[in-house]
N, C-alpha and C positions, 0 to 999 in steps of 0.2 A: 454488492453494496445496494442497499435499498433506502428509499426515503424514510421508511418507518424506522430502520436501524439508525440512520443518521440523526433523526429527531430524538430517538431514545437516548443517544449518546450526548445530546445537547451541545454539539460542536459549535464553536463561535467563529467558524471559518467556513468558506464555501467548499463544496465538493462538486466534481464535474464528471460527466459521463460522455461517451463518444459512440453512440449506437451505429452511426454511419461509417465509422473508422476513418474519418478524415484526418484527425490528429494522430491516430495510431500509425498511419502510413508515414506521416512527416517525422515522427519520432523513431522510426525504424522498429516498431513493436509488432509487426505482423509475424505471427507464429509460423515458422517454416514447416512445422509438422501439420498444422491445420490453418491454412491461410484465411479461412473465414473467421478465425478467432485471433485475438491479440495475445501477446505474451502478457503476463501479469506484471503490472507496473504501478508503483506508488511513488508519487512525488509529494512531499509535504513542504509547504512554503510558510515562511514567517510573515509577520505583519508588513514587512518591507518588500515582500515578493521574492525573497531569496529562498532557494531550495535548501532545506536543512536535512532532508532525508530523501534518498532515492533507492528504490529496489526494483530491479527488472529480473524476472525469472519465469521459468516454465510452470512454477507452482505459485499458488496464492501465498501471500505473506500470512503467517499465523497472527491472530489477533494480538498476542503478546508482543510480537515484534513491532507492530504498528503502535501499540500503546506505549511500549518502552521507548520508542523513538520520540514520541510526543513528550513523555515524562522527562526524558533526558534533555530535550531542547528547553523545556520549561524549568530545568533545575530541580526536578522532583524525582529523578530516577533512583530507585533503590534496587540493587542487584538481588535477584531471586536466589534463595539458598538451594532450591531444588528446581530443576528444569525437567520437563517431561522428556523421556528417552525417545529418540527417533530410531526406529528399526529400519535398516535399509531393506528394500525389496529384494527377494531372492533372485 
């Protein structure tokens, strides 16, 4: 995530980053395979500070997953008729 990307999306909520990994450690997000990196985690909070979406994984969330979660929370979710196929690694 970059500031340029966030500004382009015109989000009306704050985004956070943790380059020193202080919060990452407290949330148990240290990547066991690469301790210098965190697991990928997204927490989306509503206006009252409640988490309405959480994803922790070894891979980044696809943009569609993130946008779908925001749309669903805002009552604007429309199921996609076609989703890109994910081919498992050999």
